[in-house]
Structure formats: C-alpha cells, structure tokens
C-alpha positions in Angstrom: 106.1 87.6 126.6 102.8 86.0 127.2 102.4 82.8 129.1 101.3 79.4 127.6 98.1 79.8 129.3 97.3 83.2 128.1 98.2 82.3 124.5 95.8 79.3 124.7 93.1 81.6 126.2 93.4 83.9 123.3 93.3 81.2 120.7 90.2 79.8 122.2 88.5 83.1 122.4 89.3 83.8 118.7 88.1 80.3 117.8 84.7 80.8 119.4 84.1 84.2 117.7 85.5 83.3 114.3 83.8 80.0 114.0 80.4 81.5 115.0 81.0 84.3 112.4 81.9 81.9 109.6 78.8 79.8 110.3 76.3 82.6 110.8 77.7 85.2 108.2 80.3 84.1 105.9 79.8 80.3 104.9 77.4 80.9 102.1 79.0 84.2 100.9 82.5 82.8 101.0 81.3 79.9 98.6 79.8 82.3 96.2 82.6 84.8 96.3 85.7 82.4 96.3 84.8 79.0 95.4 83.9 80.1 91.9 87.5 81.5 91.6 89.0 78.1 92.2 88.6 76.7 88.7 90.3 74.6 86.2 90.3 75.6 82.5 87.8 73.8 80.4 87.3 75.5 77.0 87.1 78.8 75.2 83.8 80.3 73.6 82.8 83.5 72.2 82.1 86.4 74.6 78.4 87.0 75.6 76.9 90.0 77.3 77.2 89.7 81.0 80.4 87.6 81.0 83.2 88.6 83.3 85.7 90.5 81.3 88.4 89.3 83.5 88.0 85.8 81.8 88.7 87.1 78.4 91.3 85.1 76.4 93.3 87.8 74.7 95.3 85.4 72.6 92.2 83.8 70.9 90.6 87.2 70.8 93.5 88.7 68.9 93.6 85.6 66.4 89.9 85.6 65.8 89.3 89.3 65.9 86.2 88.5 68.1 86.3 88.5 71.9 86.5 85.1 73.4 86.4 84.0 77.1 87.9 81.1 79.1 85.4 78.6 80.6 86.3 76.9 83.8 85.0 74.1 85.8 84.9 74.3 89.6 87.5 72.3 91.3 86.4 70.0 94.1 89.0 71.1 96.4 90.5 74.6 96.8 93.6 76.0 98.5 93.4 79.2 100.6 96.6 80.8 101.6 96.9 83.5 104.3 99.8 85.6 103.8 100.1 87.5 107.0 102.4 90.5 107.7 104.4 90.1 111.0 106.6 93.0 110.5 107.4 95.5 113.4 104.5 97.7 112.5 102.0 94.9 113.1 102.4 95.2 116.8 101.1 98.8 116.8 97.6 99.6 118.3 96.1 102.5 120.2 92.9 100.6 121.1 92.6 97.5 123.1 93.5 95.6 119.8 96.8 95.6 117.9 97.1 95.1 114.2 98.6 91.8 114.8 95.7 90.6 116.9 93.1 92.0 114.4 95.0 90.1 111.6 94.9 86.8 113.7 91.1 87.2 114.1 90.4 88.0 110.5 92.7 85.1 109.4 90.7 82.8 111.7 87.2 83.8 110.2 88.6 83.3 106.6 90.1 80.0 107.5 87.1 78.6 109.3 84.9 80.0 106.4 87.2 78.0 103.9 87.1 75.0 106.1 83.3 74.6 106.1 83.4 74.2 102.3 86.2 71.6 102.5 89.0 73.8 101.4 92.7 73.4 102.5 94.1 76.3 104.4 97.8 77.3 104.6 99.7 80.2 106.1 102.8 82.4 105.2 104.1 84.8 107.6 106.4 87.7 106.2 108.3 90.7 107.3 111.0 91.8 104.9 111.5 88.2 104.1 109.2 85.1 104.3 109.5 84.1 108.0 107.6 81.0 108.1 105.5 78.8 105.6 102.6 76.5 106.9 101.7 74.1 104.2 97.9 73.9 103.3 96.0 71.3 105.3 92.5 70.6 106.4 90.9 70.4 109.9 90.3 72.4 113.0 93.5 71.4 114.8 95.4 72.8 111.8 93.5 76.1 111.8 94.1 76.4 115.6 97.8 75.8 115.2 97.9 78.6 112.6 96.1 81.0 114.9 98.5 80.2 117.7 101.4 80.8 115.4 100.1 84.1 114.4 99.6 85.2 118.0 103.1 84.0 119.4 105.4 84.1 116.5 108.5 86.4 116.7 109.9 87.4 113.5 113.6 87.8 112.5 113.0 90.9 110.3 111.4 94.1 111.4 110.7 95.6 107.9 108.2 95.0 105.2 108.5 93.5 101.6 105.2 92.4 99.9 107.0 91.5 96.8 108.8 88.6 98.7 105.8 86.6 99.9 104.1 87.0 96.4 107.0 85.6 94.7 107.4 82.7 97.1 103.7 81.9 96.6 104.1 81.8 92.9 107.1 79.4 93.3 105.7 77.1 96.1 102.2 76.5 95.0 101.8 75.0 91.4 98.0 75.1 91.5 95.7 78.2 91.6 94.8 79.2 95.1 93.0 82.1 96.8 95.7 84.1 98.5 94.5 86.7 101.3 97.3 89.2 101.9 96.7 90.6 105.4 99.0 93.6 105.9 99.1 97.4 106.8 100.9 97.8 103.4 103.4 100.2 105.0 106.5 99.4 102.9 109.4 101.6 101.6 108.7 103.4 98.3 111.6 101.5 96.8 109.6 98.3 97.0 106.8 99.5 94.7 108.4 98.4 91.6 109.2 95.0 92.8 105.7 94.7 94.1 104.2 95.6 90.8 106.5 92.8 89.2 105.4 90.3 91.8 101.6 91.2 91.5 101.7 90.9 87.8 102.9 87.4 88.0 101.0 86.3 91.2 97.6 87.6 89.9 98.1 85.7 86.7 98.3 82.5 88.5 96.3 83.1 91.8 93.2 84.9 93.1 94.8 87.6 95.2 92.8 89.4 97.6 94.1 92.3 99.9 92.9 93.0 103.4 94.6 96.3 104.6 94.6 96.6 108.4 95.5 99.8 110.0 95.2 101.9 113.2 93.4 105.4 113.4 96.4 107.0 114.8 98.6 106.1 111.7 96.5 108.8 109.9 95.5 111.1 112.7 98.3 112.5 115.0 97.0 113.4 118.3 97.7 116.8 120.0 99.9 115.9 122.9 102.5 118.5 122.7 106.2 117.6 121.9 106.6 113.8 121.9 109.1 111.2 120.7 108.1 108.9 118.0 109.8 105.6 117.0 109.5 103.7 113.6 108.7 100.2 114.6 110.5 98.8 111.4 113.6 100.9 111.3 113.9 101.9 114.9 114.5 105.5 114.0 113.4 108.0 116.6 112.2 111.7 116.1 110.9 114.4 118.4 107.7 116.0 116.9 105.7 119.0 118.0 102.4 117.5 117.8 100.5 120.8 119.0 101.5 122.3 115.5 98.4 122.0 113.1 100.7 122.3 110.1 102.6 119.2 111.4 99.4 117.2 112.0 98.0 118.1 108.6 101.2 117.1 106.8 101.3 113.8 108.8 97.7 113.1 107.6 98.4 114.1 104.0 101.5 111.9 103.9 99.4 109.0 105.2 96.6 109.6 102.7 99.0 109.9 99.8 100.6 106.5 100.8 97.3 104.8 101.1 96.1 106.3 97.7 99.3 104.9 96.1 98.9 101.4 97.3 95.3 101.3 96.5 96.1 102.5 93.0 98.7 99.6 92.6 96.2 97.0 93.8 93.4 98.4 91.6 95.6 98.3 88.7 96.2 94.6 89.0 92.3 94.2 89.8 93.1 92.9 93.4 89.8 93.2 95.5 90.5 95.0 98.7 88.9 95.3 102.3 90.1 98.1 104.7 89.9 97.0 108.3 90.8 99.0 111.4 91.7 98.2 115.0 88.9 98.6 117.5 86.2 98.9 114.7 83.9 96.4 113.2 85.7 94.3 110.6 82.7 92.2 109.8 81.0 94.9 107.7 84.1 95.4 105.6 84.6 91.7 105.0 80.9 91.3 104.0 81.4 94.3 101.5 84.5 92.5 100.1 82.4 89.2 99.6 79.4 90.9 98.0 81.4 93.0 95.4 82.9 89.8 94.0 
C-alpha cells in the first residue's frame, strides 16, 4: 500500500503532465471532436451531400420516403463521464507503468481538456459491478480528487463487466454526455450479449468513446521456460511451458481473436476507439482518435 505522500506525489506528477498536454495539444481538438457532439435537438431537414449519416432521422425518412437528418444546437455546458475499469487485470503491467496508472493519466488528460472548455467531468469506476460513482462537477480540485481516487481506490470485485457501467450511465444521467470507457476490455465471453444490449441503449443516448488500454505481454508470451501464470480476475493458476513455440503462437492467436471480437462489437455500434499500451506514447493515439471524429 502506497503512503499518503507517495499518492500525492503521483497525483501532482500526473497533473503537471496532463495539464500541459491538454493546453498544448488537445484543447482545440477536444472542442472540435467532442463539443459538437453535445447537442440539443432543434429541427429536422432533408439530407444534403456531406451531412453526417449518423444524424439521419430514420422515422421521418421512412414516412417521407426522402432522407432527413436531425439538426442540433450546441449546448453551452457538456458533461464528460470517465468510465474506468478497476478490475483485477488493471493492475497488470510489464513496463514501469501498469494499466491502472496509464488509465489514470489518460483520464487526467481528457478531464483537463474538458475543463478548459467549461465542461463538467464525472467518473465511474467499475469491475464486475459499479464500484464508485463521482458526480460530474467543474474545477481543478474536483479533477485532482478523481485522479487520486483512480490511483488509490481498492475495488470489491476482481472481474470485469462492461455492461453494468453502461446500464448505470444510462439510468443515472438523463441528459446526453460524452462517455469515455477506459478498459482493457478483457471480459468473459458470456458477457458479450449483455454488452451488446447495453451498448445499443447507451449509444442511442450518449456519445460513447472507447479507449482500450493493454500491455504488450498480454498478446506476446515471452520464452522463459516453464512458468506459473495467474489470472488476475479469477485467481486461477496454471503452469505453462513458454519455451514451446506452439503454445506461444496459440496464446497470441487467442489474444488477437479476442481483440478482433471486441473491436467488431464496438464498430457495429459506431463507437470510436483508441488503442493505448503501457510504456508507449498514448498522445499519438488520442490525437488520431480526435482527428477521425
């Protein structure tokens, strides 16, 4: 367990880095990428070439037999929600940084970028349940409190359920928000169907964005001979002969298949995604995310 002094030092270090990045790189891009998504409905008009097909009003289109889109007006104040995975696997990391630490840093960059345009920021921490909900507020002190919670919070659950926080978000926030889901997206196969149901509802009400955080060793098993591995979420342990190329290839294939499956689900519901990795530059990935919107 880290001391109070160590936690405060980490919070301060993350604040200095993330505030600098949000001012120098992300402020303008955040506004153009996300402020335009926080809109209130104004009217419907016929579709024109160049309009965003995501704004098509299918009910009016069906009645009139001509494509129509919804026109929105930008709201003066938006709400940004950070849905952060604090399950057992978030503590994993084979570089100087764990996935938990990287998520806290990315969350801070997003929070300070939102703060610069006057948006409120809230946070929800989840495992296989919603662990903690921090209501949206403005201000530096509020953001620092969120960062601290992300660094020191100890969850009750060890597993992962992405459906639960999305359902909670839909129920707790009546107005549209931009929701960033920061997770490794490592969840049981049985959770895919509930996730699809939750995404269908959540993406109809909120602007959902996925930030997938992983570690290189989750897809590449090192050759270290016979070693014991433990699943951080189930506690299951198994001995593996990592010197076997077949075993390493199967491990990589299983990981790639899992990533492809979740990316397929997110793409189906038109959820924009960034892939960030411990020990690597996440700034480039966030810039790519902002620009493609």
